[in-house]
C-alpha positions in Angstrom: -7.7 22.3 -33.0 -6.3 20.2 -30.1 -6.9 16.9 -31.8 -5.0 17.7 -34.9 -1.8 16.4 -33.4 -3.1 12.8 -33.3 -3.2 10.3 -36.0 -6.8 9.4 -36.9 -6.2 5.7 -37.0 -5.0 5.6 -33.4 -7.1 5.9 -30.2 -8.4 9.4 -29.6 -6.8 11.5 -26.9 -9.6 10.8 -24.4 -9.1 7.0 -24.9 -5.3 7.3 -24.4 -5.8 9.4 -21.2 -8.3 6.9 -19.9 -5.9 4.0 -20.5 -3.1 5.9 -18.7 -5.4 6.5 -15.8 -6.3 2.8 -15.7 -2.6 1.8 -15.8 -1.9 4.2 -12.9 -4.9 2.8 -11.0 -3.6 -0.7 -11.5 -0.2 0.3 -10.1 -1.8 2.0 -7.1 -3.8 -1.1 -6.4 -0.7 -3.2 -6.4 0.9 -0.8 -3.9 -2.2 -1.0 -1.7 -1.9 -4.8 -1.7 1.8 -4.6 -0.8 1.0 -2.0 2.0 -1.7 -4.3 3.4 0.6 -7.4 3.2 3.4 -5.5 5.0 0.9 -4.3 7.7 -0.4 -7.8 8.3 3.2 -9.2 8.3 4.3 -6.7 11.0 1.2 -7.3 13.1 1.9 -11.0 13.0 5.6 -10.5 13.9 4.7 -8.1 16.7 2.3 -10.7 18.2 5.0 -13.3 18.2 7.6 -11.0 19.5 5.7 -9.6 22.5 3.4 -12.5 23.4 5.8 -15.4 22.7 4.7 -17.0 26.0 1.0 -17.2 25.0 0.4 -20.0 22.5 -2.8 -18.5 21.0 -1.0 -15.3 20.1 1.9 -17.2 18.6 -0.5 -19.2 16.4 -2.4 -16.0 15.5 0.9 -14.3 14.6 2.0 -17.2 12.4 -1.4 -17.3 10.6 -1.1 -13.5 10.0 2.4 -13.9 8.6 1.2 -16.6 6.2 -1.8 -14.5 5.3 0.5 -11.5 4.4 2.3 -13.7 1.8 -1.1 -14.8 0.4 -2.2 -11.1 0.1 1.1 -10.1 -1.6 0.9 -13.0 -4.1 -2.8 -12.3 -4.8 -2.0 -8.6 -5.5 0.8 -9.5 -7.8 -1.4 -12.0 -9.8 -4.2 -9.4 -10.1 -1.7 -6.8 -11.2 -0.3 -8.9 -14.0 -3.8 -10.1 -15.1 -5.0 -6.5 -15.5 -1.7 -5.4 -17.1 -2.1 -8.2 -19.7 -5.6 -7.2 -20.5 -4.5 -3.6 -20.9 -1.7 -4.5 -23.3 -4.2 -6.3 -25.6 -6.2 -3.0 -26.1 -3.5 -1.3 -28.1 0.2 -0.9 -27.8 1.0 2.6 -26.7 3.5 4.2 -29.1 6.9 5.1 -27.7 7.5 8.9 -27.3 9.8 9.0 -30.3 7.1 7.4 -32.4 4.6 10.0 -31.4 7.0 12.8 -32.2 7.6 11.3 -35.6 3.9 11.1 -36.3 3.4 14.7 -35.2 6.3 15.9 -37.4 4.9 13.9 -40.3 1.4 15.5 -39.7 2.9 18.9 -39.5 4.7 18.4 -42.8 1.5 17.2 -44.5 -0.3 20.4 -43.3 2.3 22.7 -44.9 
């Protein structure tokens, strides 16, 4: 049976896979925040560079540059909040710990 490799006191395989998907989704979300912040930053810089003689565009560019830093910080804060909540669910065993459990389970079945 596929589940015989897992210790019964631990989360079941479905739960572990769901947790892994959530961790990866959290990382993807952080990257999306960073991508958005970089896009806003370059837009603000471009406005300032090409329209430096028009005051409204310079102000808009400065606001966008400031906004890009706000978005980046917000993304980082959210990433660490979610990561902290995920770590409280259950510590994921290291690969060598999982191998030791599997070997121990195999020896018990013999």
